[in-house]
C-alpha positions in Angstrom: 1.5 -50.1 -24.3 -2.3 -49.4 -25.4 -3.9 -51.2 -22.6 -2.2 -49.9 -19.4 -4.1 -47.2 -17.6 -3.5 -45.7 -14.0 -6.1 -44.2 -11.6 -5.3 -42.3 -8.5 -7.5 -41.5 -5.8 -6.3 -38.6 -3.5 -8.3 -38.4 -0.1 -8.1 -36.4 2.8 -6.1 -39.1 4.7 -4.5 -41.6 2.1 -4.1 -41.8 -1.7 -4.6 -45.1 -3.7 -3.2 -45.9 -7.0 -4.7 -48.5 -9.2 -2.8 -49.7 -12.5 -4.8 -51.9 -14.8 -2.6 -54.0 -17.6 -4.7 -56.1 -19.9 -7.5 -56.4 -17.4 -5.1 -57.3 -14.3 -5.1 -54.7 -11.6 -2.3 -53.7 -9.3 -2.6 -51.4 -6.2 -0.6 -49.2 -3.8 -1.3 -46.9 -1.0 0.4 -43.6 0.0 -0.4 -40.8 2.5 -2.6 -37.7 1.4 -1.8 -35.6 -1.4 -4.2 -32.8 -0.5 -2.5 -29.5 -1.4 -3.1 -28.0 2.1 -1.7 -30.9 3.9 1.2 -32.0 2.0 4.1 -30.1 0.9 5.2 -29.7 -2.8 8.2 -32.2 -1.9 5.6 -34.7 -0.1 3.3 -34.6 -3.1 5.8 -35.3 -5.6 7.4 -38.1 -3.3 3.9 -39.7 -2.7 3.0 -39.5 -6.2 6.2 -40.9 -7.4 6.4 -43.6 -4.8 2.8 -44.8 -5.5 3.4 -44.8 -9.3 6.6 -46.5 -9.2 5.2 -49.2 -6.7 2.2 -50.2 -9.3 4.4 -50.3 -12.3 6.9 -52.5 -10.7 4.2 -55.0 -9.6 3.1 -55.0 -13.0 6.4 -55.5 -14.4 6.2 -52.4 -16.5 8.0 -49.0 -17.0 6.2 -45.5 -16.3 6.5 -44.9 -19.9 4.0 -48.0 -20.6 1.2 -46.0 -18.9 -1.3 -45.0 -21.7 -3.4 -42.5 -19.8 -3.8 -41.7 -16.2 -6.3 -39.7 -14.2 -5.2 -38.1 -10.8 -7.9 -37.2 -8.3 -6.5 -34.5 -6.0 -8.6 -33.5 -3.0 -9.5 -29.7 -3.0 -8.4 -29.4 -6.6 -10.0 -26.2 -8.0 -10.1 -24.6 -4.6 -6.4 -23.6 -4.5 -5.5 -22.1 -7.9 -1.9 -21.3 -6.8 -1.3 -24.9 -6.4 -2.3 -26.1 -9.8 0.8 -25.2 -11.6 3.0 -27.4 -9.6 0.6 -30.3 -9.5 0.5 -30.3 -13.3 4.2 -30.0 -13.6 5.2 -32.6 -11.3 2.7 -35.1 -12.5 4.0 -34.4 -16.0 7.7 -34.7 -14.9 6.9 -38.2 -13.2 4.9 -39.6 -15.8 7.4 -38.2 -18.5 4.2 -37.2 -20.9 1.0 -35.1 -21.0 -1.1 -38.1 -21.1 -3.1 -37.5 -18.0 -5.9 -35.2 -16.6 -6.1 -33.8 -13.0 -9.6 -33.4 -11.5 -11.3 -32.9 -7.9 -11.8 -36.1 -5.9 -15.4 -35.8 -6.4 -15.3 -36.5 -10.2 -13.6 -40.2 -9.6 -16.0 -40.9 -6.8 -19.0 -40.2 -9.2 -17.5 -42.1 -11.9 -16.8 -45.0 -9.5 -20.2 -45.0 -7.8 -22.2 -44.8 -10.8 -19.9 -46.1 -13.7 -19.6 -42.4 -15.0 -23.3 -42.5 -15.9 -25.9 -39.7 -15.1 -26.9 -39.1 -11.3 -25.3 -37.8 -8.1 -22.4 -38.9 -5.8 -22.1 -37.8 -2.2 -18.7 -38.1 -0.5 -18.6 -38.2 3.0 -14.9 -38.9 4.2 -12.6 -37.0 5.9 -14.3 -34.2 4.2 -17.6 -34.0 2.3 -18.5 -33.1 -1.4 -21.3 -33.7 -3.8 -21.0 -34.0 -7.5 -23.7 -34.8 -10.3 -24.2 -35.1 -14.1 -27.4 -35.2 -15.8 -28.4 -36.6 -19.0 -27.9 -33.4 -20.9 -24.3 -33.3 -20.2 -24.6 -30.6 -17.4 -22.5 -31.1 -14.3 -22.5 -29.3 -10.8 -20.8 -29.7 -7.5 -22.2 -28.8 -4.0 -20.1 -28.6 -0.7 -16.6 -29.3 -0.5 -15.9 -25.8 1.3 -13.3 -27.3 3.8 -13.2 -27.9 7.4 -13.5 -24.5 8.5 -16.3 -23.3 6.3 -18.3 -26.7 5.7 -17.6 -30.2 5.1 -20.7 -30.8 6.8 -21.5 -34.8 7.4 -17.8 -35.6 7.0 -15.8 -37.4 9.5 -14.2 -34.1 10.4 -17.6 -32.6 11.3 -18.7 -35.7 13.1 -15.3 -35.8 15.2 -15.8 -32.1 15.9 -19.4 -32.7 17.1 -18.3 -35.4 19.4 -15.7 -33.2 21.0 -18.3 -30.5 21.2 -20.8 -32.8 22.7 -18.1 -33.8 25.3 -17.7 -30.3 26.5 -21.4 -29.9 27.0 -21.7 -33.1 29.0 -18.7 -32.3 31.1 -20.1 -28.8 32.2 -23.8 -29.8 32.5 -25.4 -28.3 29.1 -26.1 -31.9 28.2 -26.8 -35.2 30.1 -23.7 -37.6 30.0 -24.3 -40.4 28.0 -22.1 -43.5 26.6 -20.4 -41.2 24.2 -18.8 -39.2 26.9 -17.2 -42.3 28.5 -16.1 -43.4 24.8 -14.2 -40.3 24.0 -12.2 -40.6 27.3 -11.5 -44.1 26.7 -10.4 -43.4 23.2 -8.1 -40.3 24.0 -7.1 -41.8 27.5 -7.5 -38.9 29.8 -8.8 -38.5 33.2 -9.5 -34.9 33.8 -12.0 -33.4 31.4 -10.2 -30.0 31.0 -7.3 -32.1 29.5 -9.6 -32.4 26.1 -8.5 -28.4 25.4 -4.7 -29.3 25.0 -5.4 -32.5 23.6 -7.9 -31.2 20.9 -5.6 -28.5 20.0 -2.8 -30.9 19.1 -5.0 -32.8 16.8 -4.7 -32.8 13.2 -7.8 -32.9 10.7 -7.5 -36.7 10.2 -7.3 -37.2 13.9 -10.4 -35.5 14.5 -12.0 -37.1 11.7 -10.9 -40.6 13.1 -13.2 -39.9 16.0 -16.1 -40.4 13.9 -15.7 -44.3 14.3 -16.9 -44.0 17.9 -20.3 -43.0 16.6 -20.9 -46.7 15.7 -19.8 -48.0 19.1 -22.3 -45.4 20.6 -25.1 -46.4 18.1 -24.7 -50.0 19.3 -25.7 -48.7 22.7 -28.7 -46.7 21.1 -27.0 -43.7 22.6 -29.5 -40.8 22.0 -26.8 -38.2 21.4 -25.2 -40.5 18.7 -28.6 -41.0 17.2 -28.9 -37.0 17.1 -25.6 -36.8 15.2 -27.0 -39.2 12.6 -30.0 -37.3 12.1 -28.0 -34.1 11.8 -25.6 -35.5 9.2 -28.3 -37.1 7.3 -30.1 -33.8 7.1 -26.8 -32.2 6.0 -26.3 -34.8 3.3 -30.0 -34.5 2.0 -29.4 -30.8 1.6 -26.3 -31.3 -0.7 -28.4 -34.0 -2.6 -31.4 -31.7 -3.1 -29.1 -28.5 -4.0 -27.6 -30.6 -7.0 -31.1 -31.9 -8.1 -32.6 -28.3 -8.3 -29.2 -27.3 -10.1 -29.3 -29.9 -12.7 -31.9 -31.2 -15.0 -32.8 -34.8 -14.7 -35.7 -36.4 -17.0 -36.5 -39.3 -14.6 -35.7 -40.5 -11.2 -32.3 -39.6 -10.0 -30.0 -42.0 -9.1 -27.8 -41.0 -6.1 -25.1 -43.0 -4.6 -22.2 -42.6 -2.4 -18.6 -43.1 -1.2 -16.3 -42.5 1.7 -15.6 -43.9 5.2 -18.6 -42.2 7.0 -20.9 -44.6 5.0 -19.4 -47.5 7.2 -22.0 -46.3 9.9 -24.1 -48.6 7.6 -27.9 -48.8 7.1 -28.6 -46.3 10.1 -27.0 -43.6 8.0 -28.5 -44.5 4.6 -32.0 -45.0 6.1 -31.9 -41.7 7.9 -30.5 -40.0 4.6 -33.5 -41.4 2.7 -36.0 -40.2 5.3 -35.1 -36.6 4.2 -35.3 -37.4 0.5 -38.3 -37.3 -1.7 -39.7 -40.2 -4.0 -37.8 -38.7 -7.2 -34.5 -40.1 -5.5 -33.2 -43.6 -6.1 -30.4 -44.1 -3.2 -28.3 -46.8 -4.5 -25.0 -48.8 -3.5 -21.8 -47.6 -5.3 -20.9 -50.0 -8.3 -17.1 -49.3 -7.8 -14.7 -47.5 -5.4 -13.3 -44.1 -6.2 -9.8 -45.2 -7.3 -11.5 -47.6 -9.7 -13.4 -44.5 -10.8 -10.1 -42.6 -11.6 -9.3 -45.8 -13.8 -12.7 -45.6 -15.6 -12.0 -41.8 -16.4 -8.6 -42.4 -17.4 -10.0 -45.0 -20.0 -12.9 -42.8 -21.1 -10.7 -39.5 -21.8 -8.0 -41.7 -23.6 -10.8 -43.3 -26.0 -13.1 -40.3 -26.2 -11.2 -37.2 -25.3 -13.6 -36.4 -22.3 -16.0 -38.2 -20.0 
């Protein structure tokens, strides 16, 4: 069928599947397909389950899909994983009618409808991607949790854990954030945080970022300090992409990822670190819809 397209958005925590059949859309969700968080078997099983779920909902066969775009988190950073990623997807789809890319591509495509501008993902991890009106593209950040991922959910979670230790031993004044963490992780002895944190996975640490919203409601000074820090880090990525690319006019910058659930307090703080040559705009569509946009564009034009 010519009018059946599939978009896949792999994130650090979950993977979203969106199939469109003659304008009607069908969705499914699986766990992450990040090559450093999922084994080869898990990658295969999750991709296969997600695709089978959406085609079943649409009353179709996998062979009916005209084109697919699969966004894989961390794609391009681990060359040793690429052969099995392509081979697995080709085997499941039964064709070569697909493209694979880093999840910064579909996030950009969704937020700006694949038009020139910049998108900054702040989710479990963080990465920025931009394209100018001359066809040039660039990415910034995305160095992973050990080397970077500044302003991401993981980064915020680590900051909260670090602030807790400083509040506990007197290097910082105790604030509401200290009590929130003890309540969230349910422990009494402060030293227990060592054992608890050592057992936490990347997504567990990233999930602690939600405590920031609660602390901000109380105008916690340390929460405001963290907001300022992540806004500054976000602005550095945006500025680096603007400097790397050649925009002829005011640059549209959009965003995606769970960290933005912090709302206007974060958006306004990011704006405060940007110049007047930037227009920070709400995303038009979600990242998984961005994958769908890319699938259609590549099918019709051979590229995006």
